[in-house]
N, C-alpha and C positions, 0 to 999 in steps of 0.2 A: 830658389828663393821664393817662388810664388806661393802665396798663402791662399789656397782655394777656400771658398766659403765653407765647405764641409769641414775642413781642418779648423778653421777659425771658430766655427760654432761648437765643435767638439771641445776645443781648448777653453772656450768661455764656460761651457757646461761644467767641465772638470774643475775650473777655478771656483765657480760658484759653489759646487758641492763639496769640494775639499777644503776651501779656505773661507769664503764669505759666509755661507750658511752656518758652519760651526762657530764662527766668530760672533755671530749675532744671536745664536740659539739661546733662548731663555732670557736674554737681556732686553730684547726689543721685539715684541710679538709682531708689530706691524712690519718691521724690517725683515723679520724672518719670513713672514707671509709673502711679502713682495719679492724676496729673494727666490722663494719657491715658484712664484708666478713667473719670474724671469726664466728660471730653468725650464718650466713647462713651455713657455713661449719659444725658447731656443730649441727644445726638442721638436716642437711643432714645425719650426722653420726648417730644421734638419730633415724632417719628413717631407715637407712640401717642396723644398728647393729643387730636388731632381725631377719633380713632376710639373713644375710651374709652366715650363714652355709648352708641354703637351696639353696642359690644362687650358692655356690661353689659345692655343691652336684649335682645340676642340670647341671652345666658345665661339671663336671667329667662324669656324665651319658652320655651326648651328645658326649664328646670325646671318650668314650668307644664305643658308637655306630659307630662313625666315624672310629675307629680302626677296628671294625668288617667288615665294608664295604671295607676298604683299604686292609685288609688281604686277601680278596677274589680276588684282582686284580692279575692276572697271572704275574709272573716275570720270567725272564730267565737269567739275568745278576748276577754276584757275588755280586756287590755293592747293587743292589735292593733286592737281596735275603737276604743279611745280615741285611739290614734295616727292611725287613719284619719280620725276626726272632726277632729282637729287639722290633719291634712294637707289636708283639704277646706277648712277655714276659711282656712288660710294661702294655699292656691292661689287661693281666691276673692279674697282681698286682693291677691295678686300679679297676677291677671288684671285687676282694676280699675286697679291702678297701671300695668300694661303698656299698657292702653287709653289712659290719660292721657299716656303717654310716646311717643305716635306721632309727634309733631313732633320734628324734629331741632333741636338747639341752634343750628346754623348758620342756621336759619330765623329764629330770634330775633335773632341778630346782624344779619342782613340787614334785618330789619324796623326795628331800632334805627337803622341807618345810613340807611334810606329816610326814616324820620321826621325824623331830624336834617336831612337835605337839604330836606325839605318845609318844615320850620320855617324854615331859612335862606332858602328862596325866599319864604316869606311875609313875613319881616322885610324882605328886599330889595324886595319889591313895595310894601310900605307906605313904605319909605324913598324909593323912586322917585317915588311919587305925592304924598307929603307930606300924606296924608289926616290929619285930626285924630286919628283912632284909633291913629295910629302910637305915641303915647306909652303907650297901654294895651298895645299889642303888646310894646313894649320892656319895660314893667314885668313882664308875664307871663313873658317869656323870661328876663329877669334873675333873677326869683325862682326859676325852674326851674334856671337855671345855678348859683345859689348853693347850692341843694339838691344838685345833682349834684356840684359841687366838694367839698362836705363829704363825700359818699360816696367820691369819688375819693381824697381825703386819708385817709380812714379805712381804705380798702382797702390803701393802701400804708404806713400808719402803722407796721407792724412793721419797715420799713426803717430807721427812726430819724431821719427828716428833720424831723419836727415839733418845733418849739422847745418846745412845751407839749403833749405827747401826751395828758395828762389832759383837755385842753380839747376834744379831738376824740372824739366818742362812738365806741364800737366798731362795726364794720361790721355785726355780727349784730343789734345794736339798731336801726340805721338801716334795714336791709332786712328785718327780722324781720316 
């Protein structure tokens, strides 16, 4: 049920190109121009999205390097000394965060897919053998599926498909 951003962006581009732009073509030049602008921006987002994490990580690394160079500048005044202390503290925090961000988000996605496949293989293996533990395996997987479905529904709740949105907790609460 998950609607990954790359799927959502591709669907929006297709809707704009196949439905919206042809509907306004020739009747409203400004609307046609703005529709093409939207498609262009969506294409740009589709290109940038997979790179954004690495882009931000790269910027943070360069900022940390800059802080390292700046902290070595001699200072004698109380104002510059205070700024230097704050710079060193923020740089240490950033260095620690940068260390924690070494893994790429795509690795997380690949791991999720691999675990999904392994769980499916386990369910299939128990189903094929008919071992008595099959019921326990089914119970565990169904419980996890119910939790995941709730998160999936919460993630797309802003789209307005939920008949009772108040009954679905906010995604921030669920994954907090």
